[in-house]
PAVORO-761738 format. One line per 4 residues: number of its first residue (from 1); their letters; for each residue x, y, z of N, C-alpha, C. Coordinates in steps of 0.2 Angstrom, whole numbers. Layout:
N
NUM = A = X:Y:Z:X:Y:Z:X:Y:Z; ...
***
This chain:
489
1 = MPDS = -441:567:162:-435:573:163:-430:568:164; -423:571:163:-418:568:164:-416:567:174; -421:572:177:-420:570:183:-425:565:186; -427:562:181:-432:554:185:-429:550:183
5 = WLVL = -422:550:179:-420:541:180:-412:542:185; -413:535:185:-404:532:190:-402:532:183; -396:532:179:-391:529:177:-385:525:178; -386:517:179:-382:514:182:-375:512:176
9 = YNLN = -369:511:177:-362:509:174:-358:507:180; -355:502:176:-350:497:177:-343:501:180; -341:504:186:-335:506:188:-327:499:187; -330:494:184:-325:489:183:-324:488:175
13 = DPFS = -328:492:171:-326:491:164:-324:499:164; -318:503:158:-316:507:159:-321:510:152; -324:505:147:-329:508:142:-336:511:144; -338:506:149:-346:508:156:-345:515:157
17 = VAWA = -339:517:160:-338:523:165:-336:528:157; -334:527:152:-334:532:148:-339:532:144; -344:529:142:-349:528:142:-353:533:145; -353:533:151:-359:534:158:-356:542:157
21 = SWYQ = -349:544:155:-350:551:157:-351:556:149; -350:552:144:-354:554:138:-360:555:138; -365:547:142:-371:550:141:-374:554:146; -372:554:152:-374:562:157:-372:570:150
25 = GQRG = -368:568:149:-370:575:144:-372:575:141; -373:571:135:-380:572:131:-388:570:131; -387:570:138:-394:568:141:-396:573:147; -392:576:151:-391:581:154:-392:577:163
29 = IPSQ = -391:572:163:-392:568:170:-389:572:178; -393:574:182:-389:574:186:-384:571:190; -378:573:192:-372:570:194:-376:563:199; -380:567:204:-384:564:209:-386:556:207
33 = NMVG = -389:556:200:-393:551:196:-387:546:193; -383:549:194:-377:542:190:-373:539:195; -375:531:193:-374:529:200:-368:521:197; -362:523:201:-357:518:196:-358:513:202
37 = LNAS = -358:503:198:-357:498:201:-352:496:202; -349:490:206:-345:487:205:-349:480:202; -349:478:197:-350:472:196:-348:468:189; -350:463:189:-346:458:184:-346:462:177
41 = TSEH = -340:460:173:-342:463:167:-344:458:162; -345:453:163:-348:446:159:-357:449:160; -361:445:154:-366:446:152:-372:444:157; -369:437:160:-372:434:164:-369:433:173
45 = LDTL = -374:432:177:-372:429:184:-377:424:184; -373:420:189:-374:412:190:-381:411:194; -380:417:201:-385:415:204:-388:420:205; -395:421:209:-399:427:212:-394:431:219
49 = QEVQ = -389:428:220:-389:430:225:-381:436:223; -376:434:219:-374:437:213:-378:444:211; -384:443:208:-387:451:206:-391:453:210; -391:452:217:-395:454:222:-386:460:225
53 = DQII = -381:456:226:-375:458:228:-372:466:225; -373:462:219:-369:467:212:-372:474:210; -379:473:212:-383:478:207:-392:479:212; -395:475:213:-401:476:215:-399:479:224
57 = TPVR = -396:477:227:-394:479:233:-392:487:233; -388:488:230:-384:495:229:-389:500:228; -392:498:223:-399:503:221:-405:502:225; -405:498:226:-412:499:232:-412:503:237
61 = DLLL = -404:502:240:-399:505:246:-402:511:245; -397:514:240:-399:520:238:-401:522:237; -410:521:233:-416:524:234:-418:525:241; -416:518:245:-419:519:253:-418:525:260
65 = NDPQ = -411:525:257:-408:530:261:-407:538:258; -411:539:253:-411:547:250:-417:546:246; -424:547:251:-430:547:250:-432:554:244; -428:559:245:-429:565:241:-428:561:233
69 = LEQS = -421:557:234:-419:555:226:-425:550:225; -427:548:230:-433:541:228:-438:545:224; -441:551:227:-446:552:225:-445:557:217; -442:558:215:-439:561:209:-439:554:204
73 = IMGI = -437:548:207:-437:542:200:-440:539:198; -441:540:192:-448:535:189:-444:529:186; -437:529:183:-436:525:178:-427:522:181; -423:517:177:-419:515:179:-416:514:172
77 = ILGF = -409:515:172:-406:513:164:-399:508:168; -400:503:164:-396:498:164:-391:499:159; -384:502:161:-380:505:157:-376:499:152; -372:501:150:-366:499:145:-359:494:148
81 = HLPG = -361:488:148:-356:482:151:-358:481:158; -365:483:160:-368:478:165:-371:472:164; -372:467:170:-373:460:165:-381:461:165; -385:457:160:-389:459:158:-393:451:160
85 = HYAS = -392:447:163:-397:442:165:-394:436:173; -396:433:173:-393:430:179:-398:423:181; -395:419:184:-396:410:185:-399:407:181; -403:403:182:-406:398:176:-413:397:178
89 = IPNF = -415:398:172:-424:397:170:-424:388:172; -429:386:175:-429:377:176:-429:376:168; -426:371:167:-426:367:162:-424:370:152; -423:375:157:-418:380:149:-412:383:153
93 = PTGG = -407:378:151:-401:382:154:-397:388:151; -401:391:146:-398:395:139:-399:402:144; -397:405:145:-400:414:147:-400:413:153; -406:417:155:-406:419:163:-413:427:164
97 = YSVA = -414:427:171:-420:429:170:-417:438:171; -419:441:166:-418:447:166:-416:453:170; -411:455:170:-409:461:178:-412:468:176; -415:470:169:-420:474:170:-427:473:172
101 = DALQ = -427:467:171:-435:465:174:-433:466:180; -430:464:185:-428:463:193:-427:470:193; -426:476:192:-425:481:192:-433:486:195; -438:483:189:-443:487:189:-448:487:195
105 = DMFD = -445:479:199:-448:478:207:-443:475:211; -439:479:214:-432:477:217:-434:475:225; -442:474:227:-443:476:233:-446:466:236; -442:461:231:-446:455:229:-442:447:229
109 = DSQS = -435:453:229:-431:447:225:-425:444:228; -428:442:236:-427:436:241:-430:428:239; -435:429:235:-437:423:232:-433:420:228; -435:413:224:-431:410:220:-433:414:213
113 = PENQ = -429:415:207:-431:418:201:-437:415:197; -440:409:200:-444:406:196:-452:409:199; -450:410:205:-456:412:210:-459:418:209; -453:424:205:-452:432:205:-457:433:204
117 = FDNN = -460:433:196:-465:434:192:-470:439:194; -473:445:192:-480:445:194:-481:450:188; -490:452:191:-490:456:187:-491:463:186; -489:467:181:-488:472:181:-492:477:182
121 = FDNP = -494:480:187:-502:481:188:-507:488:186; -497:492:183:-500:498:178:-501:496:169; -500:490:167:-501:488:161:-508:490:161; -510:492:156:-518:495:156:-522:488:152
125 = HIFG = -518:482:150:-522:477:146:-526:475:152; -524:474:159:-526:472:165:-533:474:166; -534:479:163:-542:482:165:-546:484:159; -544:481:154:-546:480:147:-543:486:143
129 = NILP = -538:488:143:-541:496:139:-531:494:136; -530:498:131:-525:499:126:-518:505:131; -523:510:129:-520:513:135:-522:514:142; -517:519:149:-521:519:154:-527:524:154
133 = AGGR = -531:522:159:-539:527:157:-535:531:161; -532:532:165:-530:537:166:-527:542:163; -522:540:159:-519:545:156:-510:542:156; -506:547:155:-499:546:155:-497:546:164
137 = LTKA = -493:542:164:-492:540:171:-486:545:172; -487:546:180:-485:551:185:-480:547:190; -475:551:192:-473:546:199:-477:545:203; -484:551:206:-488:548:210:-492:542:209
141 = TMLP = -494:543:201:-500:536:199:-495:530:199; -490:530:197:-486:523:197:-485:521:205; -486:513:205:-487:509:213:-480:511:215; -479:511:221:-475:513:227:-468:508:223
145 = NRYM = -462:508:224:-457:504:222:-456:501:214; -458:505:209:-459:500:203:-457:508:197; -452:505:193:-448:510:191:-448:508:182; -448:510:178:-447:510:172:-440:507:168
149 = VARI = -438:502:167:-432:502:164:-431:499:158; -424:501:155:-422:498:149:-414:500:149; -413:497:144:-404:493:144:-401:496:139; -395:499:137:-392:503:135:-385:498:136
153 = DAPS = -383:493:130:-379:489:128:-379:487:122; -373:483:117:-371:484:111:-367:480:107; -367:476:103:-360:475:101:-354:479:101; -353:485:103:-349:489:101:-350:497:105
157 = FASA = -346:499:107:-346:506:112:-348:510:106; -347:511:100:-350:515:95:-358:514:94; -360:507:94:-366:505:91:-369:507:97; -367:507:105:-370:509:110:-372:516:111
161 = RALT = -367:519:107:-367:529:109:-374:529:102; -372:526:98:-378:526:92:-386:527:93; -387:523:98:-395:520:101:-399:528:103; -392:531:106:-393:538:110:-393:543:104
165 = DKAK = -388:542:100:-390:549:94:-394:547:89; -396:541:89:-405:539:85:-409:542:88; -410:540:94:-415:543:99:-416:549:98; -411:553:99:-411:561:98:-414:563:92
169 = ALAQ = -408:560:85:-413:564:80:-419:562:78; -421:556:82:-428:554:78:-434:558:85; -431:563:91:-436:565:95:-436:574:92; -429:578:85:-432:583:85:-439:584:82
173 = MDAT = -439:591:82:-446:592:82:-447:591:72; -444:592:69:-445:593:62:-444:584:61; -443:580:64:-443:572:63:-447:570:62; -449:564:55:-456:562:54:-456:556:52
177 = LMGQ = -460:552:53:-460:543:51:-465:543:44; -466:550:41:-470:548:36:-467:547:29; -473:541:26:-468:537:21:-466:531:22; -465:528:30:-464:521:34:-468:520:35
181 = NVCY = -467:512:36:-472:507:38:-471:505:45; -475:502:47:-477:496:55:-478:491:50; -471:485:49:-471:480:47:-474:475:53; -477:469:48:-478:465:53:-478:455:51
185 = DFFD = -477:453:55:-476:445:54:-480:441:58; -488:440:58:-489:437:64:-491:429:64; -488:424:60:-493:420:57:-486:416:56; -483:411:58:-478:406:59:-479:399:58
189 = TSFP = -478:394:54:-480:387:56:-476:386:61; -471:386:65:-465:385:68:-467:387:75; -472:391:76:-474:395:83:-478:388:84; -480:389:94:-481:382:95:-490:381:92
193 = AQNS = -491:376:91:-497:374:88:-503:377:92; -502:376:98:-508:377:103:-509:384:103; -507:388:100:-507:396:98:-509:397:91; -510:392:87:-514:392:82:-509:395:76
197 = DEWF = -502:395:78:-495:398:75:-497:404:73; -500:408:78:-500:415:76:-496:419:83; -494:424:83:-495:430:88:-503:432:91; -505:429:93:-513:433:94:-511:440:95
201 = WLRA = -509:444:100:-510:450:104:-505:455:98; -502:452:90:-497:456:87:-507:456:80; -508:451:81:-513:451:76:-521:456:78; -522:458:84:-526:460:87:-523:467:89
205 = AVEA = -516:470:87:-514:475:87:-517:479:78; -516:475:74:-516:475:68:-525:475:67; -528:472:69:-534:474:67:-539:478:74; -534:482:79:-538:488:84:-541:491:77
209 = PALA = -547:495:80:-549:499:76:-545:508:79; -544:508:86:-540:512:86:-534:513:83; -530:510:81:-524:509:77:-524:506:67; -530:510:67:-533:507:59:-528:514:53
213 = SFPW = -527:517:58:-525:523:54:-515:521:53; -514:518:56:-506:516:56:-504:513:50; -500:514:46:-497:511:41:-494:503:38; -499:500:41:-498:492:42:-496:491:35
217 = VEFD = -490:485:36:-487:482:30:-486:475:32; -488:469:30:-488:462:30:-481:460:25; -479:457:29:-472:453:27:-471:446:31; -467:443:26:-467:435:28:-461:434:28
221 = LDGQ = -454:434:35:-449:432:34:-447:428:31; -449:422:31:-447:415:29:-450:414:20; -452:419:19:-455:417:12:-451:424:6; -449:430:12:-445:435:8:-439:435:7
225 = AAPA = -436:438:3:-427:438:5:-428:447:1; -422:450:3:-419:457:2:-418:456:-8; -419:461:-9:-424:466:-8:-429:465:-6; -434:461:-6:-442:460:-7:-443:460:-1
229 = MPWN = -437:463:6:-442:462:10:-445:470:13; -449:468:18:-453:476:20:-445:483:17; -448:489:15:-443:495:15:-447:500:19; -441:505:23:-444:511:27:-450:507:32
233 = DAFR = -445:502:34:-449:499:40:-447:501:47; -451:506:50:-448:511:56:-450:506:61; -454:499:61:-457:497:66:-457:490:62; -455:485:66:-455:478:63:-457:473:71
237 = FGIY = -461:469:67:-464:464:73:-465:459:70; -462:453:73:-466:446:68:-462:438:74; -463:433:72:-461:428:75:-459:424:69; -456:418:71:-453:416:78:-446:415:76
241 = KLFG = -443:411:73:-437:411:72:-431:412:77; -429:406:81:-424:408:86:-419:409:86; -413:407:82:-408:408:81:-405:409:75; -399:409:74:-400:411:65:-399:417:62
245 = WSAA = -401:422:68:-401:429:63:-393:433:61; -394:435:56:-389:441:53:-390:446:48; -387:450:49:-387:454:46:-393:455:38; -392:450:33:-397:445:31:-404:447:30
249 = DFAT = -405:444:36:-411:445:36:-416:452:39; -412:456:40:-413:465:40:-410:471:33; -409:464:28:-408:469:24:-411:472:17; -411:478:16:-417:478:12:-416:486:8
253 = ANPG = -417:487:3:-413:493:-1:-416:499:2; -418:501:5:-424:508:9:-425:505:15; -422:503:20:-421:504:27:-426:509:30; -424:516:28:-429:520:32:-426:522:36
257 = DRVL = -430:526:43:-428:527:50:-431:521:54; -427:517:56:-430:510:60:-428:513:68; -434:514:69:-436:516:76:-435:506:82; -440:502:80:-440:496:85:-440:489:83
261 = AFQL = -438:486:85:-437:480:81:-441:476:88; -446:469:85:-447:467:91:-449:460:89; -446:454:90:-448:449:87:-450:444:93; -457:441:94:-459:436:98:-453:428:98
265 = ISFG = -450:428:101:-445:422:104:-443:423:109; -439:416:111:-437:414:120:-430:417:121; -427:418:117:-419:421:118:-416:425:114; -419:430:111:-418:437:105:-412:441:111
269 = SITV = -410:441:116:-408:447:120:-403:441:125; -402:435:124:-395:432:127:-389:434:129; -387:437:123:-383:441:120:-383:449:117; -381:454:119:-383:459:114:-375:463:113
273 = RSTI = -371:459:116:-364:460:114:-361:459:108; -364:454:106:-361:449:99:-368:449:94; -364:451:87:-369:449:82:-371:441:80; -365:435:83:-365:429:81:-363:426:84
277 = TDGG = -362:427:92:-362:422:99:-370:418:99; -372:412:102:-375:408:100:-380:408:96; -375:408:91:-377:406:84:-384:412:81; -381:417:83:-384:424:81:-391:427:82
281 = VYVP = -391:430:87:-397:431:93:-402:440:88; -406:438:91:-413:444:87:-410:450:90; -408:454:94:-407:459:96:-401:464:93; -396:460:96:-390:464:92:-387:466:84
285 = NAIE = -393:461:82:-393:462:74:-398:465:72; -403:468:76:-408:471:74:-406:477:76; -401:480:81:-396:483:81:-393:486:77; -386:484:74:-382:483:70:-385:485:62
289 = AGYA = -393:482:61:-397:484:56:-398:491:55; -399:494:62:-399:500:62:-406:504:65; -409:498:69:-412:500:74:-412:503:80; -416:508:81:-414:513:87:-415:509:95
293 = AAIG = -420:502:93:-420:500:99:-424:493:97; -423:490:103:-425:482:98:-427:478:107; -433:475:107:-435:472:112:-433:462:109; -432:461:117:-430:452:117:-428:450:124
297 = ATGE = -430:442:123:-428:438:129:-422:439:132; -422:439:139:-416:434:141:-414:426:141; -421:424:141:-420:416:141:-429:414:139; -430:410:143:-436:407:139:-442:409:145
301 = PGTL = -447:412:142:-452:420:146:-455:410:153; -457:405:146:-462:401:152:-471:403:151; -471:411:148:-478:412:144:-478:415:138; -482:415:132:-482:417:126:-485:425:127
305 = VAPF = -488:427:133:-489:434:134:-484:439:135; -481:442:130:-476:445:131:-479:452:130; -475:457:130:-477:464:131:-482:465:124; -485:468:125:-491:471:120:-489:476:114
309 = PDTL = -490:474:110:-489:479:103:-490:485:104; -499:484:104:-503:489:102:-503:494:109; -499:493:114:-499:498:119:-492:502:117; -489:497:116:-480:500:113:-481:505:107
313 = LASL = -488:506:103:-487:507:96:-493:516:98; -497:512:103:-502:520:104:-498:524:110; -494:520:114:-490:524:120:-487:530:115; -481:528:109:-479:531:105:-481:536:102
317 = EQGW = -487:534:99:-490:539:94:-494:543:100; -494:543:105:-496:550:110:-489:554:110; -483:553:108:-478:556:110:-476:556:117; -476:550:119:-474:547:127:-467:544:123
321 = TLGE = -464:543:130:-455:541:129:-456:533:129; -452:531:124:-451:524:122:-450:520:131; -446:522:136:-445:520:141:-456:518:144; -458:524:142:-464:524:145:-470:519:141
325 = AFYL = -468:518:136:-471:514:132:-469:506:132; -463:504:134:-462:498:135:-463:495:143; -463:500:148:-465:498:153:-473:499:156; -476:502:151:-485:501:152:-486:492:147
329 = AKPF = -481:493:141:-484:485:138:-482:480:139; -478:480:146:-476:474:149:-482:470:153; -485:465:153:-487:461:156:-484:460:164; -479:457:165:-475:455:171:-470:460:171
333 = DDLV = -468:458:177:-460:460:178:-456:454:183; -450:454:184:-446:451:186:-446:443:183; -446:446:175:-446:437:171:-439:439:166; -441:441:160:-435:439:155:-434:443:148
337 = WNLV = -439:450:151:-442:455:144:-434:460:145; -432:465:140:-426:468:140:-429:472:134; -432:480:136:-430:485:130:-422:485:130; -419:488:125:-411:489:123:-412:494:117
341 = GDPF = -411:501:122:-410:506:116:-412:513:123; -412:519:119:-414:525:123:-420:525:128; -420:525:134:-428:528:135:-431:533:135; -427:539:132:-431:546:132:-434:545:123
345 = LTLP = -432:542:119:-433:541:111:-441:543:114; -442:548:107:-449:551:107:-451:551:100; -457:552:96:-457:552:90:-462:558:88; -461:565:91:-463:569:92:-472:570:85
349 = NWFN = -469:568:79:-474:568:71:-478:563:71; -474:557:76:-478:551:72:-476:550:66; -482:548:60:-482:547:53:-483:552:51; -486:557:54:-490:564:50:-483:568:48
353 = APPQ = -485:574:43:-480:579:43:-479:585:47; -473:584:48:-468:589:54:-475:596:52; -476:600:58:-479:607:58:-474:611:53; -476:616:51:-474:620:45:-470:625:51
357 = PTSG = -464:627:50:-458:632:54:-465:638:55; -463:640:63:-468:647:62:-463:655:62; -454:651:62:-451:655:64:-451:662:59; -446:667:58:-445:672:53:-440:668:46
361 = NGDV = -439:670:40:-436:669:34:-431:676:33; -432:681:35:-425:685:37:-428:691:32; -433:691:31:-435:696:24:-439:700:27; -434:706:32:-438:707:35:-441:717:32
365 = NGDG = -439:717:24:-441:723:23:-447:720:17; -448:714:18:-456:714:15:-455:714:6; -450:712:5:-449:714:-4:-449:706:-7; -449:700:-3:-449:694:-7:-441:693:-7
369 = ATDG = -437:694:-6:-431:690:-5:-426:693:3; -423:688:5:-417:691:9:-412:691:6; -409:697:8:-403:699:5:-399:707:7; -394:710:5:-391:716:10:-398:721:10
373 = LDIQ = -402:721:8:-408:727:7:-412:726:15; -411:720:17:-414:718:24:-409:718:30; -401:720:29:-399:722:35:-400:727:38; -403:732:37:-404:739:41:-410:734:42
377 = AFTN = -416:735:40:-422:733:44:-420:728:50; -418:723:49:-416:718:56:-412:723:59; -408:725:58:-404:730:65:-409:734:69; -415:736:63:-420:741:69:-424:738:72
381 = VLTG = -427:733:70:-430:727:74:-425:724:80; -418:721:79:-415:721:85:-413:727:89; -411:730:88:-412:735:92:-416:740:96; -423:737:93:-429:739:97:-430:747:93
385 = IDTD = -428:750:88:-431:753:81:-437:755:81; -438:748:79:-444:747:74:-447:740:79; -454:743:79:-458:737:81:-464:737:80; -463:735:72:-469:734:70:-469:726:68
389 = PTRI = -478:723:72:-477:714:70:-473:712:66; -475:713:59:-474:709:55:-467:709:53; -464:714:53:-454:713:53:-452:711:59; -457:710:67:-453:709:70:-454:700:69
393 = AAAD = -457:698:67:-460:691:64:-455:689:60; -454:692:54:-449:690:48:-443:691:54; -442:694:56:-434:694:60:-433:686:66; -437:685:68:-437:678:72:-436:675:70
397 = LDGS = -430:673:67:-429:666:63:-429:659:69; -427:660:73:-428:654:79:-435:652:81; -438:658:81:-444:657:82:-448:658:91; -443:659:93:-442:661:100:-449:667:103
401 = GTID = -449:670:99:-451:676:102:-450:682:103; -443:682:101:-438:685:105:-431:688:99; -431:694:99:-428:694:94:-419:696:97; -414:692:95:-408:693:100:-403:689:95
405 = DDDL = -398:689:99:-390:686:95:-393:680:91; -396:677:93:-396:669:90:-400:671:84; -404:676:83:-408:678:76:-403:681:73; -397:686:75:-392:687:71:-387:683:67
409 = FLFL = -386:679:73:-382:671:69:-386:666:64; -392:667:65:-396:661:59:-396:668:53; -398:676:56:-399:679:50:-394:677:44; -386:676:47:-383:675:41:-384:669:36
413 = SPLV = -388:664:37:-391:659:33:-394:661:29; -399:665:29:-404:666:21:-398:673:18; -394:677:23:-393:683:19:-385:679:14; -381:675:18:-377:674:15:-375:666:11
417 = YGSL = -379:661:12:-381:656:9:-386:655:6; -392:657:6:-397:659:1:-402:653:6; -399:651:11:-405:646:14:-406:646:21; -412:645:22:-413:645:32:-408:637:34
421 = GSPE = -405:639:40:-401:636:44:-397:631:40; -394:633:36:-388:628:31:-383:627:36; -379:623:35:-374:619:37:-367:623:39; -368:627:34:-362:631:34:-360:634:40
425 = LRGS = -366:636:44:-366:643:48:-364:636:57; -362:628:53:-360:624:62:-351:622:60; -349:621:64:-341:619:65:-337:625:66; -338:630:65:-334:635:66:-327:635:72
429 = GDAN = -331:630:78:-325:629:83:-328:636:88; -330:642:88:-333:646:92:-337:644:96; -334:639:100:-340:635:107:-343:641:113; -340:647:114:-341:651:119:-344:655:115
433 = GDHL = -346:657:107:-349:662:106:-349:669:105; -341:670:105:-338:676:106:-334:680:98; -337:676:92:-334:676:87:-326:675:84; -325:674:89:-316:670:89:-318:663:92
437 = VNGE = -311:660:87:-309:653:89:-301:653:91; -300:653:98:-296:650:102:-295:647:109; -289:647:111:-291:644:117:-295:644:124; -300:650:123:-306:650:126:-311:648:124
441 = DIAA = -310:644:119:-317:638:116:-316:631:121; -310:630:123:-310:624:125:-313:622:129; -313:625:138:-319:625:141:-325:626:141; -327:629:134:-334:628:132:-336:623:128
445 = FVSI = -334:620:125:-332:615:120:-332:609:126; -329:608:132:-327:603:135:-337:604:141; -337:608:142:-344:612:143:-351:608:139; -351:611:133:-356:608:130:-355:600:130
449 = LLNG = -349:596:129:-350:589:129:-352:587:132; -350:590:139:-352:584:147:-358:586:148; -360:592:147:-367:597:152:-373:597:146; -373:594:139:-377:598:133:-378:604:132
453 = TSGV = -383:606:127:-384:612:126:-387:616:129; -391:615:134:-397:619:137:-393:625:140; -395:631:140:-394:639:139:-388:642:134; -385:637:130:-378:638:127:-381:643:120
457 = PLRA = -380:648:119:-380:650:115:-381:649:107; -385:650:103:-386:646:98:-377:646:94; -375:651:93:-371:654:90:-364:649:91; -363:647:100:-358:643:102:-361:636:101
461 = EWGA = -367:635:100:-370:629:102:-366:626:93; -368:628:88:-370:628:82:-359:626:80; -355:631:85:-352:631:82:-346:626:85; -351:622:92:-346:618:94:-349:608:89
465 = DMNK = -353:610:85:-355:605:83:-350:604:76; -346:600:77:-338:603:72:-341:598:64; -343:591:66:-345:586:60:-352:589:58; -357:595:60:-363:596:57:-367:589:56
469 = DTFV = -368:587:64:-374:583:64:-380:584:68; -380:590:69:-385:591:73:-383:591:79; -379:587:83:-379:586:90:-371:589:91; -368:588:97:-360:589:100:-361:583:103
473 = TIDD = -354:578:103:-354:573:104:-347:572:104; -343:566:107:-336:566:107:-335:564:98; -339:564:93:-336:560:87:-333:569:85; -335:576:88:-334:581:86:-328:584:89
477 = LPLF = -325:579:94:-318:582:98:-313:581:92; -309:576:88:-306:579:83:-305:584:79; -313:585:77:-311:591:71:-311:597:77; -312:597:83:-312:601:88:-305:604:88
481 = VGAM = -302:599:89:-294:600:91:-292:601:83; -292:599:81:-289:602:72:-289:609:72; -297:613:75:-298:619:72:-293:624:77; -293:621:85:-288:624:90:-281:624:86
485 = LNPP = -278:620:83:-273:620:80:-271:623:74; -277:625:72:-280:629:65:-283:634:64; -282:641:70:-290:642:68:-290:646:62; -298:645:60:-299:648:52:-298:655:55
489 = F = -302:659:61:-300:666:60:-299:668:68
***
C-alpha cells in the first residue's frame, strides 16, 4: 500500500524534486513518507562514510525517531538521481556496493562493505521453498529492521516516469500477458567453467514442476539476431555478456508488454543513467528497450548466487508486487543487486485471459441494443423508480453495484459512440465533473495530478485524462492548458 513505502529523493537535484512530486501524485504516497535528502548527484559515492552520512543515517534516524511511521514501513524507494553505489569492491574498481542493498538492512553499515552482506532470512530458498511457507509477507512476519527496496532511475526524466506509467498499465484489471513469453538463455561458454557454463538456478526454474505451465521459450543471445530474437518477451533471463549492450540486443519485431529483464552478469547496473557509458551496460539498455523493470549488479558480486528466477516469477504469478518478488528472491543483502523499476507493479491476470466484465452494457430495456429507447429505462433505474435486478445490472456500467452519476456518464458511451468505455469520453477538461470547462477545473486538475484519482468522480477523472491514455500525468498538462484557453463548451 502507498503508506507502506518511504520514497527518497535528492534535494540537490531539481529533476529529482520534480520526479518526487510527480510520483507522489501517481501513487498516492502520504506526505510524511516523502523524504528529501541532501545527497550527491553522482551515481557513485567513494566511501562507506559518505553513504552513511548522505543516505543511510538520515533514513535510519527518521524511522528510529518515529516508531509509528516505522511500524507502517515495509519498503523504501531510492528515487531519481540519488547515488546508486558506493566504495570499491576489493580487486574490482568498477562500480561498488549497492545503496539499495544497504537500505535493506540499515543496522550493520558500520562494518566495512566487504564484510556486510548476510543472508536474507526471508528468502524462501533458505528453507527449501520457492515461495514462503507462510504465504505473503506482512510487516509482522518480516524480520525487524529489514525493508524491501527498489530503485527508480533511468537515462532520462521521461524514462524514469515511463517505468511507473508502464507499471500502472500492466496492473490494470483488464491487462494480461496472454500470448507472450518467458524467454531464457541459461547457457554460455563464456560463463565461468566451474559453473558448467550455465546459470544453474535459471535452469532449475525452467525445469521446476511448479512453473511448468509458464510459456518458456529458449533463445541464444549470441546466436540469434533481430528479428529472429524472441518476440513477445514479457520476461527475459540470460547470461553472460558483460559489456557492449545496445538497442540491437533487444530488437525484435514484436516486443509485446515487456515486464522484467534480468541478465546474470557482474556490472549490469554500474550505471542506469546512460546507455553508452562504461561500454554500454545491461540495465539502462533494457529500460530504454521498453522493459518496465530490470535487475542488475552494481559491481562484482563475489558469488554467483543471485536473485532466484523461480521466486521472482512465482511471486508475480500470485499477484504480489514486484517489490515483494525481488525482496524474496534475493539470497543476500548489503551486496550489489539492484531492482530498477516501480515496486508497485503487479500482473493481475498473469498469462491468463482477463475475467469477463461484470458491468452492464446499457441495454436497460433488454431489446438487444443500446440506443435512445433505453434512456427512459435507465432514468427509471437511476431515480429508483425501477428496482428490477436485471435492469439494474444492465444499468450498472461501472460494475460498482450502485447506479449513480458514474453510470450515467458511462451510459453516454454506448448510447452516443456505440461502444463501452469509448475514448471519446476522455479529455474534455472537465476536471471537477460539473459538466463545464472553465477556470474552476484548474484546482481540480492539479489535485488529481498531485494526489491521484482516489475518490474522484469518473466524469472528472476521465475529463482530466487529456491525452486519453487512461492516466492523469504531467503529460496531460499542456493539453489541459489548451482546453482552458479554448474551452469546447
